[in-house]
Backbone as CSV, one residue per row, in Angstrom:
resi,resn,N_x,N_y,N_z,CA_x,CA_y,CA_z,C_x,C_y,C_z
1,VAL,2.178,-19.767,0.672,1.642,-19.733,-0.795,0.903,-18.509,-0.990
2,SER,0.691,-17.767,0.464,-0.252,-16.042,-0.212,0.626,-15.604,1.248
3,GLU,0.538,-14.285,0.734,0.628,-13.127,2.099,-0.639,-12.706,2.666
4,ALA,-0.832,-11.997,3.906,-1.658,-11.467,4.536,-1.337,-10.208,5.709
5,ILE,-2.271,-9.396,5.866,-1.485,-8.559,6.725,-3.137,-8.363,7.064
6,TYR,-3.179,-8.369,8.661,-4.418,-8.124,9.230,-4.410,-6.835,9.970
7,LEU,-5.565,-5.790,10.127,-5.512,-4.631,10.624,-6.913,-4.375,11.379
8,ASP,-6.841,-3.638,12.198,-8.375,-3.105,12.870,-8.335,-1.817,12.039
9,ASP,-9.880,-1.232,11.345,-9.850,0.137,11.083,-10.521,1.002,12.585
10,PRO,-10.736,2.338,12.248,-11.093,3.089,13.401,-11.824,2.581,14.429
11,ASP,-13.074,1.520,13.715,-13.957,0.925,14.019,-13.884,-0.196,14.725
12,LYS,-12.356,-0.497,14.592,-12.199,-1.871,15.221,-12.558,-3.170,14.641
13,ASN,-12.844,-2.989,13.198,-13.507,-3.800,12.561,-12.345,-4.463,12.036
14,GLY,-12.139,-5.995,12.104,-10.806,-6.586,11.223,-10.990,-6.416,9.485
15,VAL,-9.860,-6.143,9.340,-9.341,-6.184,7.362,-8.424,-6.931,7.769
16,GLU,-8.637,-7.682,6.419,-7.249,-8.631,5.942,-7.011,-8.157,4.557
17,LEU,-5.869,-7.948,4.477,-5.350,-7.606,2.816,-4.786,-9.036,2.672
18,TYR,-4.931,-9.310,1.369,-4.451,-10.620,1.079,-4.154,-10.805,-0.292
19,TRP,-2.732,-11.544,-0.419,-2.482,-11.908,-1.699,-2.024,-13.315,-1.985
20,ASP,-2.599,-13.572,-3.333,-1.887,-15.084,-3.444,-0.582,-15.011,-4.350
21,ARG,0.318,-15.515,-4.067,1.675,-15.535,-4.615,1.688,-16.576,-6.182
22,PRO,2.189,-16.377,-7.212,2.200,-17.166,-8.349,2.857,-18.171,-7.930
23,ARG,2.473,-19.493,-8.371,3.129,-20.502,-7.981,4.481,-20.884,-7.904
24,GLU,5.094,-20.094,-9.219,6.571,-20.092,-8.791,7.219,-19.446,-7.759
25,LEU,6.451,-18.803,-6.660,7.502,-18.365,-6.174,6.849,-18.815,-4.533
26,TRP,6.121,-19.729,-4.596,5.888,-20.652,-3.325,7.296,-20.956,-2.629
27,PRO,7.312,-20.566,-1.294,8.482,-21.505,-0.884,8.667,-23.168,-0.805
28,ARG,9.960,-23.183,-1.132,9.705,-24.819,-0.824,10.718,-25.577,-0.194
29,THR,10.863,-26.591,0.436,11.998,-27.305,0.668,12.770,-27.818,-0.028
30,ALA,13.920,-28.135,0.802,14.888,-29.146,-0.206,14.564,-29.748,-1.013
31,ASN,13.310,-30.795,-0.418,12.786,-32.016,-1.213,11.410,-31.270,-2.454
32,GLY,11.394,-30.174,-2.387,10.150,-29.866,-3.438,9.205,-29.429,-2.613
33,GLU,8.784,-29.825,-1.335,7.584,-29.789,-0.875,7.357,-28.246,-0.373
34,ILE,6.096,-27.880,-0.120,5.669,-26.233,0.185,5.749,-25.997,1.599
35,ALA,6.890,-25.146,1.666,6.943,-24.681,2.799,6.347,-23.774,3.543
36,MET,5.568,-23.791,4.482,4.432,-23.096,5.201,4.970,-22.390,5.952
37,VAL,5.527,-21.507,6.177,5.853,-20.253,7.332,5.635,-18.998,7.503
38,THR,5.786,-18.793,8.709,5.060,-17.215,9.029,6.550,-16.330,9.534
39,GLN,6.361,-15.558,8.778,7.677,-14.184,9.053,7.227,-13.120,9.129
40,GLN,8.114,-12.293,9.664,7.665,-10.745,9.729,7.515,-10.118,8.668
41,LEU,6.443,-8.947,8.748,6.542,-8.242,7.510,7.693,-7.448,7.184
42,ASP,8.381,-7.445,6.257,9.678,-6.618,5.733,8.916,-5.146,5.471
43,PHE,8.379,-4.370,6.150,7.413,-3.020,6.021,8.536,-1.987,5.083
44,PRO,9.715,-1.750,5.239,10.488,-0.965,4.467,10.651,-1.326,3.084
45,GLY,10.880,-3.037,3.066,10.957,-3.662,1.454,9.510,-3.655,0.743
46,LEU,8.454,-3.510,1.601,7.347,-3.304,1.145,7.171,-1.917,0.512
47,MET,7.804,-0.917,1.462,7.490,0.570,0.965,8.056,0.574,-0.314
48,ALA,9.479,0.235,-0.134,10.279,0.198,-1.197,9.676,0.107,-2.771
49,THR,8.774,-0.953,-2.599,7.859,-1.294,-4.325,7.298,-0.155,-4.876
50,LEU,6.106,0.789,-3.728,5.564,1.879,-4.074,6.538,2.595,-5.061
51,SER,7.791,2.640,-4.782,8.469,3.670,-6.017,9.136,2.708,-7.038
52,GLU,8.593,1.533,-7.395,9.171,0.978,-8.524,8.457,1.279,-9.479
């Protein structure tokens, strides 16, 4: 239901970039339950949204 990216700054402090998805974008199973998943970041897709 959310997306997060975890990074370290140059001083090795942890930084979390976090976004709550709108409810209508939550991944669901076939029976309608929330599907919690961990997926690899689509970096090219993310960067492509910058030009939209």
